[in-house]
Structures are given as structure tokens and as C-alpha cells.
DRENBAMI-276724 format. One record per residue: residue in one letter; x, y, z of N, C-alpha, C in turn. Coordinates in steps of 0.1 Angstrom, whole numbers, plus 5000, padded with zeros to 4 digits. Layout:
BEGIN
guti;nc1;nc2;nc3;cac1;cac2;cac3;cc1;cc2;cc3
A;X;Y;Z;X;Y;Z;X;Y;Z
...
END
This chain:
BEGIN
guti;nc1;nc2;nc3;cac1;cac2;cac3;cc1;cc2;cc3
M;4948;5254;5059;4953;5247;5047;4969;5246;5048
Y;4975;5236;5041;4989;5235;5040;4994;5240;5027
D;5007;5246;5028;5013;5251;5016;5027;5246;5015
K;5036;5251;5006;5048;5246;5003;5058;5250;5015
N;5054;5258;5024;5061;5262;5036;5059;5252;5047
S;5049;5243;5046;5046;5234;5056;5058;5224;5057
K;5060;5219;5070;5070;5209;5073;5065;5195;5073
I;5071;5187;5064;5065;5174;5061;5076;5164;5066
G;5071;5154;5073;5080;5142;5076;5075;5130;5070
F;5084;5121;5066;5080;5108;5060;5088;5097;5066
I;5080;5087;5071;5086;5076;5078;5084;5063;5069
G;5095;5057;5065;5094;5044;5057;5097;5047;5043
L;5109;5043;5039;5115;5046;5025;5116;5032;5018
G;5105;5024;5018;5105;5011;5011;5101;5014;4996
T;5097;5003;4990;5093;5003;4976;5083;5015;4972
M;5074;5016;4982;5063;5027;4979;5067;5040;4986
G;5072;5040;4998;5075;5053;5005;5086;5061;4998
Y;5096;5054;4993;5107;5062;4987;5102;5072;4976
P;5095;5067;4965;5091;5076;4956;5080;5085;4960
M;5071;5081;4970;5061;5089;4975;5067;5102;4982
A;5077;5100;4990;5084;5111;4997;5091;5119;4986
G;5096;5113;4976;5103;5120;4965;5093;5130;4958
H;5081;5126;4955;5072;5134;4948;5068;5146;4957
L;5068;5144;4970;5065;5155;4979;5077;5166;4978
A;5089;5161;4978;5101;5170;4977;5101;5177;4963
Q;5097;5169;4952;5097;5175;4939;5086;5186;4937
Q;5076;5185;4946;5065;5194;4945;5068;5207;4954
G;5080;5207;4960;5084;5219;4967;5082;5219;4982
Y;5077;5208;4987;5075;5207;5002;5089;5205;5009
Q;5090;5210;5021;5101;5208;5029;5100;5194;5036
V;5108;5184;5032;5106;5170;5036;5118;5166;5044
S;5114;5160;5055;5125;5152;5063;5120;5138;5064
V;5130;5128;5063;5127;5115;5062;5133;5107;5073
Y;5127;5095;5077;5132;5086;5086;5131;5071;5080
N;5141;5064;5080;5140;5050;5076;5148;5041;5086
R;5143;5029;5088;5149;5020;5098;5163;5017;5094
T;5166;5016;5081;5179;5014;5076;5184;5028;5071
P;5194;5034;5079;5198;5048;5076;5203;5049;5062
A;5209;5039;5056;5215;5041;5043;5205;5045;5033
K;5192;5040;5034;5182;5043;5025;5178;5058;5026
A;5179;5064;5038;5176;5078;5040;5186;5086;5034
T;5199;5081;5036;5211;5088;5029;5209;5088;5014
Q;5205;5077;5009;5204;5076;4994;5192;5085;4989
W;5181;5086;4996;5170;5095;4993;5174;5109;4994
Q;5182;5113;5004;5187;5127;5005;5196;5131;4993
A;5204;5121;4988;5212;5124;4977;5204;5125;4964
Q;5193;5118;4963;5185;5120;4951;5175;5132;4951
Y;5171;5135;4963;5161;5146;4964;5167;5156;4973
S;5160;5166;4977;5165;5175;4988;5158;5172;5000
G;5163;5177;5012;5156;5174;5025;5166;5170;5035
T;5160;5167;5046;5169;5162;5058;5164;5148;5062
S;5171;5143;5072;5168;5130;5078;5169;5131;5093
A;5162;5121;5099;5162;5120;5114;5166;5106;5118
K;5171;5105;5130;5176;5092;5135;5164;5084;5141
T;5153;5090;5146;5142;5083;5151;5129;5089;5146
P;5118;5082;5146;5105;5088;5143;5102;5100;5153
A;5105;5098;5165;5103;5109;5175;5110;5122;5172
E;5123;5120;5167;5131;5132;5163;5124;5138;5150
L;5121;5130;5141;5115;5134;5129;5102;5142;5131
A;5094;5138;5140;5080;5144;5142;5081;5158;5148
Q;5092;5161;5155;5093;5174;5162;5091;5186;5153
G;5082;5194;5155;5079;5206;5147;5073;5204;5134
M;5069;5191;5130;5062;5189;5118;5048;5193;5117
D;5043;5196;5106;5029;5199;5104;5022;5186;5100
I;5028;5179;5091;5023;5166;5087;5034;5155;5087
V;5030;5143;5092;5039;5132;5092;5032;5121;5085
F;5039;5115;5074;5034;5104;5067;5041;5092;5072
S;5036;5080;5070;5042;5067;5073;5038;5057;5062
C;5047;5049;5058;5045;5038;5049;5053;5026;5053
V;5048;5018;5062;5056;5007;5068;5050;4993;5066
G;5055;4983;5071;5050;4969;5067;5038;4964;5073
N;5036;4965;5086;5024;4958;5092;5020;4965;5105
D;5011;4960;5112;5006;4966;5125;5017;4968;5134
N;5026;4958;5137;5037;4960;5146;5047;4970;5142
D;5050;4971;5129;5058;4982;5124;5052;4996;5127
L;5039;4997;5124;5032;5010;5126;5032;5013;5140
R;5029;5004;5149;5029;5007;5163;5043;5011;5168
A;5053;5005;5163;5067;5009;5167;5070;5024;5163
V;5066;5028;5151;5069;5042;5147;5059;5052;5152
T;5049;5048;5158;5040;5058;5164;5040;5058;5179
I;5037;5047;5186;5036;5048;5200;5048;5040;5207
G;5057;5035;5199;5068;5028;5204;5077;5037;5212
E;5088;5032;5218;5097;5040;5227;5102;5052;5220
Q;5105;5051;5207;5110;5063;5199;5100;5067;5189
G;5087;5065;5192;5076;5068;5182;5072;5082;5180
A;5067;5085;5168;5064;5099;5165;5053;5105;5174
F;5044;5097;5179;5033;5103;5187;5038;5109;5200
H;5051;5107;5204;5055;5113;5216;5059;5127;5215
T;5061;5131;5202;5067;5145;5199;5058;5153;5190
L;5048;5147;5184;5040;5155;5175;5033;5166;5182
A;5033;5178;5176;5026;5190;5182;5011;5189;5181
P;5004;5196;5190;4990;5197;5189;4986;5203;5175
H;4976;5197;5169;4970;5201;5156;4978;5196;5145
A;4989;5188;5147;4996;5182;5136;4987;5171;5131
V;4991;5165;5119;4984;5154;5113;4993;5143;5109
F;4990;5131;5114;4997;5119;5111;4989;5111;5101
I;4995;5108;5089;4988;5101;5078;4995;5088;5076
D;4988;5077;5077;4994;5064;5076;4990;5057;5063
H;5000;5054;5054;4998;5048;5041;5000;5033;5041
S;5004;5028;5052;5006;5014;5053;4992;5006;5051
T;4993;4993;5048;4982;4985;5048;4982;4977;5061
T;4972;4980;5070;4972;4974;5083;4957;4970;5086
S;4956;4965;5099;4942;4962;5103;4934;4975;5106
A;4921;4974;5104;4912;4985;5108;4913;4988;5123
D;4916;4977;5132;4917;4979;5146;4928;4988;5150
I;4940;4987;5144;4950;4995;5148;4948;5010;5143
A;4941;5011;5132;4938;5025;5127;4929;5032;5137
R;4919;5025;5142;4910;5031;5152;4917;5034;5165
E;4925;5024;5169;4933;5027;5181;4942;5039;5181
L;4949;5041;5170;4958;5052;5168;4950;5066;5166
F;4938;5065;5160;4930;5077;5159;4926;5081;5173
S;4922;5072;5181;4918;5075;5195;4929;5081;5203
I;4941;5075;5201;4953;5081;5209;4956;5094;5204
A;4956;5096;5191;4958;5110;5186;4949;5120;5191
Q;4936;5116;5191;4926;5126;5196;4929;5130;5210
A;4933;5120;5219;4935;5123;5233;4948;5132;5234
K;4957;5131;5225;4969;5140;5226;4967;5152;5219
G;4957;5155;5212;4954;5168;5206;4958;5170;5191
F;4963;5159;5185;4965;5159;5170;4957;5150;5163
H;4959;5147;5150;4949;5141;5141;4956;5129;5135
F;4948;5119;5132;4953;5106;5126;4943;5102;5114
L;4949;5099;5103;4942;5094;5091;4947;5081;5087
D;4940;5070;5085;4944;5059;5078;4942;5060;5063
A;4952;5058;5056;4951;5062;5041;4959;5051;5033
P;4955;5039;5033;4962;5029;5024;4961;5033;5010
V;4970;5027;5002;4971;5030;4988;4970;5018;4979
S;4966;5021;4966;4965;5010;4956;4972;5016;4943
G;4979;5007;4937;4986;5012;4924;5000;5007;4923
G;5005;5000;4933;5017;4993;4934;5030;5002;4931
Q;5041;4996;4929;5053;5004;4928;5053;5012;4916
S;5047;5008;4905;5046;5017;4893;5038;5029;4896
G;5027;5028;4903;5018;5039;4907;5025;5049;4915
A;5033;5043;4925;5040;5053;4934;5051;5060;4926
E;5058;5053;4917;5069;5060;4910;5063;5071;4900
K;5051;5068;4895;5045;5077;4885;5037;5088;4892
G;5034;5086;4905;5026;5096;4912;5012;5095;4909
I;5007;5082;4907;4992;5081;4903;4985;5070;4911
L;4989;5071;4924;4982;5061;4933;4968;5065;4935
T;4960;5055;4940;4947;5056;4945;4947;5055;4960
V;4942;5066;4967;4943;5066;4982;4929;5065;4988
M;4928;5056;4998;4915;5054;5005;4916;5058;5019
V;4909;5068;5023;4912;5075;5036;4900;5073;5046
G;4904;5071;5058;4894;5071;5070;4899;5081;5080
G;4889;5089;5085;4891;5099;5095;4882;5110;5094
E;4887;5122;5100;4878;5134;5101;4877;5141;5087
A;4865;5144;5083;4863;5151;5071;4870;5164;5069
E;4870;5172;5080;4877;5185;5080;4891;5184;5078
I;4898;5175;5085;4912;5173;5083;4916;5167;5069
F;4908;5158;5065;4909;5152;5051;4910;5163;5041
A;4900;5172;5042;4900;5183;5032;4912;5192;5032
Q;4919;5193;5044;4930;5202;5045;4943;5195;5039
V;4944;5182;5040;4956;5175;5035;4954;5169;5022
Q;4942;5168;5016;4941;5162;5003;4950;5167;4992
P;4952;5181;4991;4961;5186;4981;4975;5181;4983
V;4980;5179;4995;4993;5174;4998;4994;5160;4993
I;4985;5151;4997;4985;5137;4992;4985;5136;4978
S;4978;5146;4972;4977;5145;4956;4991;5147;4949
A;5001;5150;4957;5015;5151;4950;5019;5138;4944
Y;5013;5127;4950;5017;5113;4944;5004;5104;4941
A;4993;5111;4939;4980;5103;4938;4971;5109;4927
K;4964;5100;4920;4955;5105;4910;4941;5105;4916
A;4939;5099;4927;4925;5099;4933;4927;5097;4948
V;4922;5106;4956;4922;5106;4970;4908;5108;4976
T;4903;5098;4982;4889;5097;4986;4886;5094;5000
L;4878;5102;5007;4875;5099;5021;4864;5089;5021
M;4867;5078;5028;4857;5066;5028;4848;5066;5040
G;4851;5074;5050;4843;5074;5062;4852;5076;5074
N;4847;5071;5086;4855;5073;5098;4867;5065;5099
A;4874;5067;5110;4887;5060;5112;4886;5045;5110
G;4895;5039;5102;4894;5025;5100;4888;5022;5086
M;4881;5030;5080;4873;5027;5069;4882;5027;5056
G;4893;5035;5057;4903;5034;5047;4909;5021;5046
Q;4912;5015;5057;4918;5001;5057;4908;4990;5053
L;4895;4992;5056;4885;4983;5052;4883;4983;5037
T;4883;4996;5031;4883;4997;5017;4894;4990;5010
K;4906;4992;5016;4918;4984;5010;4916;4970;5010
M;4910;4964;5021;4907;4950;5021;4898;4945;5010
V;4887;4954;5007;4878;4951;4996;4887;4950;4983
N;4896;4959;4982;4904;4960;4970;4913;4947;4969
Q;4919;4942;4979;4927;4931;4979;4919;4918;4976
I;4906;4918;4982;4898;4906;4979;4895;4905;4964
C;4892;4916;4959;4890;4916;4944;4902;4912;4936
I;4913;4917;4939;4925;4913;4932;4929;4899;4933
A;4927;4893;4945;4930;4879;4946;4921;4870;4937
G;4908;4873;4937;4899;4865;4928;4902;4868;4914
L;4905;4880;4910;4908;4883;4896;4921;4876;4891
L;4931;4876;4899;4944;4869;4895;4943;4854;4894
Q;4935;4848;4903;4933;4834;4901;4925;4830;4889
G;4915;4838;4886;4907;4836;4873;4916;4838;4861
L;4924;4849;4861;4933;4852;4850;4943;4841;4849
S;4949;4835;4860;4958;4824;4860;4952;4812;4853
E;4940;4809;4857;4934;4797;4851;4931;4799;4836
A;4927;4811;4832;4923;4814;4818;4936;4812;4810
V;4947;4818;4814;4960;4817;4807;4965;4803;4806
H;4964;4796;4817;4968;4781;4816;4959;4773;4808
F;4946;4776;4808;4937;4768;4799;4940;4771;4784
G;4942;4784;4781;4945;4787;4768;4958;4781;4762
E;4968;4782;4771;4980;4775;4767;4979;4761;4764
Q;4972;4753;4773;4969;4739;4771;4961;4736;4758
A;4953;4746;4755;4945;4743;4743;4953;4747;4730
G;4965;4752;4732;4973;4756;4720;4970;4769;4714
L;4964;4778;4722;4961;4792;4717;4973;4801;4718
D;4975;4811;4710;4983;4821;4711;4978;4831;4722
M;4982;4830;4734;4976;4836;4746;4978;4852;4745
K;4989;4856;4739;4990;4871;4738;4980;4876;4729
L;4978;4870;4718;4967;4873;4709;4953;4873;4716
V;4951;4862;4723;4938;4860;4730;4936;4872;4740
L;4946;4875;4747;4944;4886;4757;4942;4899;4750
D;4948;4901;4738;4945;4913;4731;4930;4914;4727
V;4925;4903;4723;4911;4902;4719;4902;4905;4730
I;4903;4896;4741;4893;4896;4751;4894;4908;4761
S;4906;4914;4760;4907;4927;4768;4899;4938;4762
K;4893;4936;4751;4884;4946;4745;4870;4944;4749
G;4867;4933;4756;4854;4929;4759;4851;4929;4774
A;4841;4921;4778;4837;4921;4793;4847;4915;4802
A;4857;4908;4797;4867;4902;4806;4877;4911;4810
Q;4877;4923;4805;4888;4933;4807;4890;4936;4821
S;4902;4937;4825;4905;4942;4839;4920;4948;4839
W;4923;4956;4850;4937;4961;4851;4946;4949;4851
Q;4943;4939;4858;4952;4928;4860;4955;4921;4846
M;4944;4920;4838;4946;4915;4825;4955;4923;4816
E;4952;4936;4817;4960;4946;4808;4975;4947;4812
N;4977;4945;4825;4991;4947;4830;4998;4935;4834
R;4992;4924;4836;4998;4912;4840;4996;4900;4832
G;4986;4900;4823;4983;4889;4815;4994;4884;4807
K;5000;4893;4799;5011;4889;4790;5024;4885;4798
T;5026;4892;4809;5038;4888;4817;5036;4874;4823
M;5024;4871;4826;5021;4857;4830;5025;4847;4819
V;5021;4851;4807;5025;4842;4795;5041;4840;4794
D;5048;4852;4797;5062;4852;4796;5069;4846;4808
K;5061;4842;4819;5066;4837;4832;5076;4847;4838
A;5072;4859;4837;5080;4870;4843;5072;4875;4856
F;5078;4875;4868;5071;4878;4880;5079;4887;4889
N;5085;4898;4882;5093;4908;4890;5087;4922;4888
F;5074;4922;4890;5067;4935;4887;5061;4941;4900
G;5068;4940;4911;5064;4948;4923;5058;4939;4934
F;5045;4942;4937;5038;4938;4949;5041;4922;4951
A;5047;4918;4962;5052;4905;4964;5042;4896;4971
V;5043;4883;4969;5035;4873;4975;5035;4875;4989
D;5046;4876;4996;5046;4878;5011;5037;4889;5015
W;5037;4900;5008;5028;4911;5012;5013;4908;5010
M;5011;4901;4998;4997;4898;4995;4991;4888;5007
R;4999;4878;5010;4995;4870;5021;4992;4878;5034
K;5001;4888;5037;4998;4896;5049;4985;4903;5047
D;4982;4908;5036;4970;4916;5033;4957;4906;5034
L;4959;4895;5028;4947;4886;5028;4945;4880;5042
G;4955;4879;5050;4953;4875;5064;4945;4886;5071
L;4948;4899;5068;4940;4910;5074;4925;4908;5070
C;4923;4906;5057;4909;4904;5052;4902;4893;5059
L;4909;4881;5061;4902;4870;5067;4900;4872;5082
T;4909;4879;5088;4907;4882;5103;4894;4891;5104
E;4894;4901;5096;4883;4911;5097;4869;4904;5094
A;4870;4894;5084;4858;4888;5080;4853;4879;5092
R;4862;4873;5099;4858;4865;5111;4851;4874;5120
Q;4855;4887;5121;4849;4896;5132;4836;4901;5127
N;4834;4904;5114;4822;4910;5109;4812;4900;5103
G;4815;4887;5103;4806;4877;5098;4806;4874;5083
A;4815;4881;5075;4815;4879;5061;4821;4866;5058
T;4816;4860;5047;4821;4847;5042;4830;4849;5030
L;4842;4845;5031;4851;4847;5019;4858;4834;5015
P;4850;4825;5009;4856;4812;5005;4867;4813;4995
I;4865;4821;4984;4875;4822;4974;4888;4829;4979
T;4886;4839;4987;4898;4846;4993;4907;4837;5001
A;4899;4829;5010;4906;4818;5018;4914;4808;5009
L;4907;4804;4998;4914;4794;4990;4926;4800;4983
V;4925;4812;4977;4936;4819;4971;4947;4822;4980
D;4944;4825;4993;4954;4826;5002;4963;4814;5004
Q;4956;4802;5004;4964;4790;5005;4971;4787;4992
F;4967;4791;4981;4974;4790;4968;4987;4798;4969
Y;4986;4810;4974;4998;4819;4976;5008;4812;4986
A;5003;4805;4995;5012;4797;5005;5019;4786;4997
D;5012;4780;4987;5019;4771;4978;5030;4778;4970
V;5028;4790;4965;5038;4797;4958;5050;4800;4967
Q;5047;4804;4980;5058;4806;4989;5066;4793;4991
D;5060;4782;4992;5066;4769;4993;5076;4766;4981
K;5072;4772;4970;5080;4770;4958;5092;4780;4958
G;5093;4789;4968;5104;4798;4968;5100;4812;4962
G;5087;4814;4960;5082;4826;4953;5078;4837;4962
N;5084;4838;4974;5080;4848;4984;5081;4863;4978
R;5091;4865;4970;5093;4878;4965;5088;4880;4950
W;5082;4869;4944;5076;4871;4931;5064;4880;4933
D;5060;4886;4922;5047;4894;4923;5035;4885;4923
T;5024;4891;4926;5011;4884;4928;5006;4876;4916
S;5011;4880;4904;5006;4872;4892;5013;4858;4891
S;5022;4856;4901;5029;4843;4900;5019;4832;4905
L;5007;4834;4908;4997;4823;4911;4998;4813;4900
I;5000;4817;4888;4999;4808;4877;5009;4797;4878
T;5020;4799;4885;5030;4788;4886;5025;4776;4893
R;5015;4777;4901;5009;4765;4907;5002;4756;4896
L;4998;4762;4885;4991;4754;4874;5001;4749;4864
T;5011;4757;4861;5020;4753;4850;5031;4743;4855
R;5035;4744;4868;5045;4735;4874;5058;4736;4865
K;5061;4747;4858;5073;4748;4850;5084;4756;4857
I;5081;4762;4868;5090;4770;4875;5093;4764;4889
END
């Protein structure tokens, strides 16, 4: 088991990784960080305690656990098995935990490489967005070895309200794909409902208060319905990232034979939002396709 004397490394100090690494430091773990832009690591050190490294390989030396939270498959490959990747220096029996949202294929690939090198790999994508990361209440979906999961679960809980083993390597990523498929459909439905109500002359904030007490209730309705009405789209998870995630879902579906007509349609709707300049708007900006007011 790991305790507060364990040496922890964290790669990737973006919107999610920055507060996640911060929670680990606040919980008393010895944390060292790496970020592709060194200024972000310097900022993190000023806000929390800890050290920083110049490369992932340097970071991983002597670490018990190394976390990563980066953008996509290529970014993850670079920080693990790239020229200066952490996999070159991780000690036997160390654990590498990836919180990025990636393909299940790369998760399985890195799991196999880690096994061959004598250390461990868990794919552990998260849900809860920027707010969940900052509040330390993320949901974490994990794929990998049950014994290793049991050892690191208390550490991950520094920034999570739920940490669940979903099965073998890659199954954390597959679970995250299910999560994103659900969100895409919910947001399109909510967008159409808000648009319909506005066209009908309803007080949509009052409507949302009423229907959120019944069967239509969802996290998206509770947290994004009224901001849709306000046409405010600066609440975290960006359209660019959602399109990346839905691309992963659609690629996996082609491999496993699943049929995802709504997901494919909403993916194209998000492409429309990008064409409107909404790349960094949050995912509730789907409604702008209907209102045509932004």
C-alpha cells in the first residue's frame, strides 16, 4: 500500500491535471510535476509544494506512482514511450496511471509494454469536468489489474468521489466512451427542449426548475440548462475535446460493430459549432446551431 511517504509524479498540468496534482499535494503526498510548458509547472510549484522535472523520463526516476493527464493518444505515447518518456526510467513495481481520455487500443498497448518492463499500467479516465477536478469530486473509471487498483485507489481518492475498477486494461477507456455517448445525446435533447420552449414563449428557467423535479432530470439539465438560456458557454469541457472523444467512440464502434446514429449526428453538429468559431465553447453550445443568435 502507498502512504504519504510515497513519491508521486504528475505529467500534464492542464485544466484537469493542475488541480488534481494540487489535491495530491494538499493531501500530504510528495509530488513532482512535469508540464510541456514549463511556466505552468513553475506556477503550480508556487501555489503548492513539490518539485518539477524537465522531462517525463526525469520525473519518473525513483517514483512509486506516476500519473498523467494529457490530450490524446499521440500526447500519451510521447510522455510514456517517446524519446524522453517516463517508461524508460520507471522502476520495477512502480505504477503508471493515465487519466487522459484516449483509445482503448493505446491503453492495452501501454499495459503490455509496462508488463514486459516489470511495472504496472492503469487506464483511468475521469468524468466531472473542470469543476469536479477543482472540487476533488471526479468519477474515475479504471482498467487494469485488480490487485494494483486496490493499492492505488486511496491515492486516487484525493481528487475523486468515486473510483471504480471496470475490468481489464482498456475497459476504463471503453467506459468513458459510454459516458461521452450519453452526454452527447443528452445535450442535443436539452438544446432542442430549451429552443422549443423559447420559441413557444415559455419562461425556460422556470420550466427547467419544474421539469428537473421529474423524469427529465439530468446532471446536464441541472448544471447547463439555465446557462444555455443565458447563452453562456464558458463552463469547461470544450467542443474541440468533445469532438476528439466522440471520434474515439465512433472508431471503437466501427471495430466492435456497434451502431451509433445519434452520436455520429451530434458529432457533426459539433463540427457546425466549430465552424461558427466555437472550438473553445463548452459542450452545451450545441444550442447555438438552433438559435442562430451567436
